C-alpha positions as CSV (number, residue, x, y, z in Angstrom):
1,M,2.0,1.7,-43.3
2,G,3.0,5.3,-44.1
3,G,1.8,8.7,-43.2
4,D,-0.2,9.0,-46.5
5,D,-2.1,5.8,-45.9
6,P,-5.8,6.6,-46.0
7,S,-6.5,4.1,-43.2
8,L,-4.7,6.4,-40.8
9,A,-7.1,9.4,-41.5
10,P,-9.4,8.6,-38.5
11,L,-6.5,8.5,-36.1
12,K,-5.1,11.7,-37.5
13,A,-8.5,13.4,-37.2
14,L,-8.8,12.2,-33.6
15,Y,-5.4,13.7,-32.8
16,S,-6.3,17.0,-34.5
17,T,-9.7,17.2,-32.9
18,H,-8.1,17.1,-29.5
19,G,-5.2,19.4,-30.5
20,G,-2.7,16.6,-29.7
21,D,-3.9,16.4,-26.1
22,L,-3.0,12.8,-25.4
23,T,-5.0,12.7,-22.2
24,A,-8.2,13.7,-24.0
25,I,-7.4,11.4,-27.0
26,F,-6.9,8.3,-24.8
27,A,-10.0,9.2,-22.6
28,E,-12.0,9.0,-25.9
29,L,-10.3,5.7,-26.7
30,G,-11.0,4.4,-23.2
31,D,-7.3,3.7,-22.5
32,D,-4.5,5.0,-20.3
33,P,-2.3,7.5,-22.1
34,G,0.8,6.7,-19.9
35,K,3.2,5.5,-22.5
36,A,2.0,7.9,-25.1
37,I,2.7,10.7,-22.7
38,K,6.1,9.3,-21.8
39,Y,6.9,8.8,-25.6
40,P,4.8,11.6,-27.2
41,P,4.3,11.7,-30.9
42,K,5.6,14.8,-32.7
43,D,2.4,15.2,-34.8
44,A,-0.8,13.5,-36.0
45,D,1.1,11.4,-38.6
46,E,3.4,9.9,-36.0
47,F,0.5,9.3,-33.6
48,A,-1.5,7.5,-36.1
49,T,1.4,5.4,-37.3
50,K,2.4,4.4,-33.7
51,V,-1.1,3.4,-32.8
52,C,-1.4,1.3,-35.9
53,D,2.0,-0.3,-35.4
54,V,1.1,-1.3,-31.9
55,V,-2.2,-2.7,-33.0
56,L,-0.6,-4.7,-35.8
57,A,2.3,-5.9,-33.7
58,F,0.2,-7.1,-30.8
59,G,-3.1,-8.0,-32.4
60,G,-4.9,-5.2,-30.5
61,W,-4.2,-2.1,-28.5
62,A,-2.0,-3.0,-25.5
63,G,-1.0,0.6,-24.6
64,G,2.5,-0.2,-25.8
65,F,3.3,3.1,-27.4
66,D,7.1,2.7,-26.8
67,D,7.1,-0.7,-28.4
68,A,6.1,0.6,-31.8
């Protein structure tokens, strides 16, 4: 899954809507931003890719941002 994949657009938009504020993003997702804050993405592309990688690797969101 690459940065140009259209399926990443909603996650990129979420990142952009919140100006990269991981606390606000994860509040909207209903999850703890802990690992995302510890291993912050550099931009919306990296955020979307990491979230999708975690979901695909673990079959759902497990908050494992560093595992992506």
